[in-house]
Backbone as CSV, one residue per row, in Angstrom:
resi,resn,N_x,N_y,N_z,CA_x,CA_y,CA_z,C_x,C_y,C_z
1,UNK,14.491,95.421,11.999,15.207,94.689,13.007,14.770,95.179,14.383
2,UNK,14.625,94.255,15.314,14.224,94.587,16.666,15.351,94.262,17.618
3,UNK,15.554,95.132,18.568,16.526,94.878,19.620,15.819,95.074,20.936
4,UNK,15.879,94.078,21.805,15.257,94.202,23.114,16.230,94.883,24.053
5,UNK,15.734,95.803,24.833,16.502,96.442,25.887,15.719,96.222,27.160
6,UNK,15.992,95.133,27.812,15.274,94.793,29.022,16.260,94.652,30.156
7,UNK,15.760,94.725,31.356,16.584,94.464,32.529,15.854,93.440,33.365
8,UNK,16.351,92.249,33.485,17.559,91.706,32.881,17.370,91.371,31.408
9,UNK,18.450,90.983,30.744,18.437,90.760,29.300,17.909,89.367,28.945
10,UNK,16.616,89.161,29.137,15.973,87.903,28.774,14.478,88.135,28.625
11,UNK,13.804,87.154,28.071,12.361,87.209,28.039,11.826,85.956,28.683
12,UNK,10.630,86.053,29.219,10.002,84.944,29.926,8.786,84.513,29.117
13,UNK,8.686,83.209,28.852,7.597,82.674,28.036,6.955,81.510,28.784
14,UNK,5.632,81.468,28.764,4.905,80.350,29.364,5.225,79.053,28.632
15,UNK,5.324,77.976,29.376,5.607,76.666,28.804,4.593,76.302,27.716
16,UNK,3.295,76.503,27.983,2.263,76.171,26.982,2.404,77.032,25.724
17,UNK,2.695,78.334,25.899,2.901,79.221,24.749,4.124,78.774,23.960
18,UNK,5.210,78.459,24.659,6.457,78.051,24.014,6.222,76.844,23.103
19,UNK,5.509,75.850,23.614,5.245,74.634,22.839,4.510,74.947,21.541
20,UNK,3.507,75.797,21.611,2.735,76.143,20.411,3.527,77.051,19.467
21,UNK,4.263,78.005,20.037,5.004,78.963,19.211,6.188,78.320,18.503
22,UNK,6.790,77.321,19.101,7.940,76.656,18.486,7.553,76.132,17.106
23,UNK,6.350,75.584,16.964,5.898,75.067,15.681,5.652,76.155,14.648
24,UNK,5.264,77.337,15.090,4.994,78.459,14.179,6.263,79.165,13.722
25,UNK,7.270,79.141,14.536,8.402,80.050,14.396,9.516,79.586,13.469
26,UNK,9.428,78.457,12.903,10.522,77.799,12.166,11.599,78.740,11.625
27,UNK,11.345,79.472,10.574,12.348,80.342,9.956,12.050,81.812,10.212
28,UNK,11.391,82.102,11.277,10.958,83.454,11.602,11.862,84.030,12.687
29,UNK,11.924,85.349,12.762,12.685,86.026,13.822,12.274,85.542,15.208
30,UNK,11.029,85.153,15.364,10.537,84.658,16.642,11.320,83.441,17.112
31,UNK,11.817,82.638,16.195,12.597,81.456,16.562,13.826,81.839,17.381
32,UNK,14.517,82.904,16.977,15.684,83.372,17.728,15.289,83.844,19.119
33,UNK,14.151,84.514,19.217,13.668,84.977,20.515,13.371,83.791,21.428
34,UNK,12.737,82.762,20.880,12.404,81.586,21.683,13.653,80.840,22.132
35,UNK,14.703,80.869,21.307,15.952,80.190,21.669,16.549,80.747,22.950
36,UNK,16.348,82.017,23.207,16.948,82.629,24.394,15.947,82.851,25.532
37,UNK,14.748,82.343,25.378,13.695,82.557,26.376,13.908,81.703,27.622
38,UNK,13.461,82.242,28.734,13.310,81.469,29.960,11.886,80.953,29.943
39,UNK,11.723,79.638,29.934,10.406,79.018,29.827,9.961,78.612,31.224
40,UNK,8.769,79.079,31.611,8.272,78.827,32.960,6.849,78.273,32.924
41,UNK,6.486,77.504,33.953,5.097,77.047,34.062,4.206,78.207,34.506
42,UNK,2.933,78.049,34.320,1.950,79.087,34.637,2.114,79.656,36.038
43,UNK,2.303,78.797,37.017,2.361,79.274,38.403,3.594,80.131,38.695
44,UNK,4.576,80.142,37.796,5.777,80.956,38.003,5.822,82.189,37.095
45,UNK,4.790,82.379,36.275,4.766,83.512,35.349,4.313,84.776,36.085
46,UNK,5.150,85.818,36.063,4.731,87.092,36.675,3.512,87.667,35.949
47,UNK,2.647,88.355,36.686,1.428,88.924,36.115,1.691,90.074,35.149
48,UNK,2.876,90.689,35.215,3.143,91.868,34.393,3.929,91.568,33.121
49,UNK,3.971,90.291,32.712,4.690,89.887,31.500,3.686,89.618,30.380
50,UNK,3.999,90.084,29.172,3.139,89.872,28.007,3.261,88.416,27.556
51,UNK,2.130,87.714,27.589,2.039,86.331,27.118,1.033,86.290,25.963
52,UNK,0.851,85.129,25.379,-0.163,84.993,24.339,-1.532,85.309,24.951
53,UNK,-2.300,86.093,24.241,-3.639,86.542,24.609,-3.658,87.541,25.764
54,UNK,-2.492,88.092,26.095,-2.450,89.212,27.044,-2.915,90.466,26.325
55,UNK,-3.534,91.374,27.065,-3.801,92.733,26.578,-2.817,93.635,27.296
56,UNK,-2.188,94.506,26.527,-1.217,95.419,27.127,-1.305,96.781,26.450
57,UNK,-0.704,97.744,27.118,-0.551,99.077,26.546,0.942,99.300,26.354
58,UNK,1.319,99.685,25.134,2.699,100.077,24.905,2.708,101.490,24.340
59,UNK,3.835,102.177,24.529,3.988,103.548,24.069,5.188,103.617,23.138
60,UNK,5.003,104.257,21.993,6.110,104.585,21.100,6.732,105.852,21.676
61,UNK,7.898,105.717,22.286,8.539,106.842,22.969,8.939,107.956,21.990
62,UNK,9.125,107.609,20.716,9.510,108.613,19.715,8.377,109.568,19.382
63,UNK,7.144,109.067,19.433,5.993,109.890,19.055,5.071,110.186,20.226
64,UNK,5.225,109.439,21.313,4.331,109.597,22.457,2.999,108.896,22.273
65,UNK,2.865,108.120,21.207,1.618,107.428,20.897,1.499,106.147,21.720
66,UNK,0.361,105.998,22.404,0.077,104.783,23.171,-0.890,103.918,22.379
67,UNK,-0.745,102.617,22.527,-1.643,101.698,21.832,-1.944,100.512,22.731
68,UNK,-3.206,100.122,22.767,-3.622,98.924,23.493,-3.771,97.798,22.490
69,UNK,-3.124,96.650,22.765,-3.167,95.512,21.852,-3.325,94.215,22.631
70,UNK,-3.782,93.196,21.919,-3.802,91.827,22.429,-2.884,91.015,21.544
71,UNK,-1.994,90.235,22.142,-1.059,89.402,21.389,-1.729,88.069,21.078
72,UNK,-1.842,87.728,19.783,-2.597,86.551,19.364,-1.819,85.730,18.338
73,UNK,-2.320,84.546,18.058,-1.771,83.693,17.003,-2.191,84.260,15.643
74,UNK,-1.428,83.953,14.587,-1.675,84.584,13.275,-3.120,84.487,12.774
75,UNK,-3.750,83.354,12.960,-5.119,83.190,12.449,-6.139,84.015,13.230
76,UNK,-5.771,84.549,14.383,-6.670,85.357,15.210,-6.438,86.858,15.029
77,UNK,-5.427,87.222,14.258,-5.037,88.629,14.125,-6.127,89.461,13.466
78,UNK,-6.312,90.659,14.007,-7.224,91.652,13.458,-6.730,93.014,13.942
79,UNK,-5.777,93.609,13.202,-5.179,94.873,13.649,-6.200,95.974,13.944
80,UNK,-7.303,96.001,13.215,-8.322,97.027,13.448,-8.928,96.910,14.850
81,UNK,-8.910,95.700,15.412,-9.434,95.467,16.757,-8.310,95.368,17.788
82,UNK,-7.090,95.697,17.365,-5.965,95.661,18.288,-5.443,94.269,18.569
83,UNK,-5.778,93.307,17.725,-5.319,91.922,17.886,-4.106,91.719,16.968
84,UNK,-2.914,91.724,17.565,-1.657,91.715,16.824,-1.056,90.312,16.814
85,UNK,-0.685,89.829,15.630,-0.079,88.512,15.491,1.295,88.477,16.139
86,UNK,1.581,87.374,16.801,2.897,87.158,17.391,3.973,87.069,16.311
87,UNK,3.596,86.815,15.061,4.560,86.760,13.970,4.805,88.119,13.328
88,UNK,3.998,89.131,13.680,4.272,90.501,13.225,5.484,91.001,14.002
89,UNK,6.290,91.873,13.410,7.488,92.339,14.125,7.206,92.883,15.526
90,UNK,6.180,93.701,15.679,5.877,94.231,17.004,5.352,93.138,17.924
91,UNK,4.632,92.176,17.379,4.117,91.069,18.191,5.219,90.210,18.764
92,UNK,6.178,89.815,17.931,7.277,88.996,18.441,8.148,89.787,19.407
93,UNK,8.208,91.095,19.235,8.986,91.933,20.150,8.311,92.050,21.514
94,UNK,6.991,92.125,21.544,6.276,92.288,22.810,6.256,91.009,23.646
95,UNK,6.282,89.849,22.989,6.213,88.579,23.706,7.319,88.494,24.751
96,UNK,6.924,88.275,25.997,7.885,88.074,27.066,8.393,89.329,27.742
97,UNK,8.000,90.512,27.255,8.409,91.749,27.907,7.517,92.036,29.109
98,UNK,8.106,92.572,30.141,7.358,92.959,31.329,7.051,94.450,31.278
99,UNK,6.051,94.854,32.038,5.735,96.285,32.157,6.990,97.033,32.586
100,UNK,7.250,98.142,31.895,8.437,98.943,32.165,9.620,98.612,31.283
101,UNK,9.578,97.490,30.585,10.665,97.106,29.696,10.435,97.672,28.302
102,UNK,11.530,97.861,27.567,11.485,98.531,26.262,12.160,97.708,25.181
103,UNK,11.826,98.061,23.933,12.510,97.533,22.749,12.849,98.707,21.856
104,UNK,13.897,98.565,21.104,14.191,99.504,20.030,13.744,98.830,18.751
105,UNK,12.914,99.523,17.985,12.305,98.968,16.785,12.798,99.770,15.599
106,UNK,13.523,99.103,14.691,14.037,99.767,13.498,13.003,99.653,12.388
107,UNK,12.505,100.795,11.946,11.525,100.839,10.864,12.235,100.815,9.516
108,UNK,11.512,100.487,8.438,12.131,100.576,7.122,12.739,101.965,6.930
109,UNK,13.929,102.021,6.390,14.612,103.290,6.225,15.593,103.572,7.358
110,UNK,15.597,102.694,8.368,16.583,102.793,9.425,16.210,103.633,10.629
111,UNK,15.014,104.231,10.650,14.619,105.050,11.803,14.316,104.134,13.000
112,UNK,14.863,104.483,14.159,14.684,103.690,15.376,13.600,104.314,16.251
113,UNK,12.676,103.471,16.692,11.651,103.882,17.647,11.821,103.020,18.895
114,UNK,11.744,103.638,20.051,11.750,102.889,21.307,10.302,102.691,21.737
115,UNK,9.957,101.436,22.005,8.608,101.083,22.424,8.701,100.496,23.829
116,UNK,7.878,101.000,24.728,7.893,100.574,26.132,6.541,99.997,26.508
117,UNK,6.556,98.819,27.127,5.325,98.245,27.665,5.006,99.017,28.944
118,UNK,3.881,99.695,28.941,3.481,100.492,30.104,2.715,99.663,31.126
119,UNK,1.859,98.775,30.616,1.013,98.020,31.533,0.458,96.786,30.854
120,UNK,0.399,95.686,31.587,-0.311,94.500,31.127,-1.685,94.566,31.765
121,UNK,-2.705,94.692,30.920,-4.071,94.913,31.398,-4.776,93.635,31.820
122,UNK,-4.540,92.569,31.065,-5.215,91.312,31.391,-4.396,90.138,30.880
123,UNK,-4.593,89.022,31.552,-3.963,87.766,31.179,-5.085,86.783,30.843
124,UNK,-4.814,85.838,29.954,-5.862,84.903,29.550,-6.088,83.777,30.545
125,UNK,-5.258,83.694,31.552,-5.288,82.547,32.440,-5.334,82.999,33.890
126,UNK,-5.815,82.135,34.721,-5.864,82.391,36.161,-4.588,81.863,36.782
127,UNK,-4.040,82.622,37.682,-2.877,82.183,38.439,-3.356,81.430,39.684
128,UNK,-2.637,80.428,40.065,-2.970,79.690,41.286,-2.431,80.443,42.492
129,UNK,-3.221,80.577,43.517,-2.758,81.176,44.763,-2.186,80.076,45.627
130,UNK,-0.992,80.323,46.115,-0.332,79.301,46.947,-0.270,79.809,48.365
């Protein structure tokens, strides 16, 4: 089970990502996350929020282990290359989190790990300058 601990208590999802993810998420935990998402167009998406095809660094606060990953669709997943499916528990948890925000991740057996997004390294899209 995943619990988001963000300030404020919401996640932000790109409109284009939301449209594609809604079809994937039917009976998945991701569906609940999308139900409470704030959906924004590209020009309103902050640069420090994890979106589809973002590369980010997160840290497991329990172990101090940092990991760089790219959030991808299931058919693109390759954990050995750091490409994590949005349908994997950690993938659905990272979607919409901003740098500095955390999640509590309950592992099998009930152990809780806090995972914090340290930095969003790259975004797949160009932002428009206004």
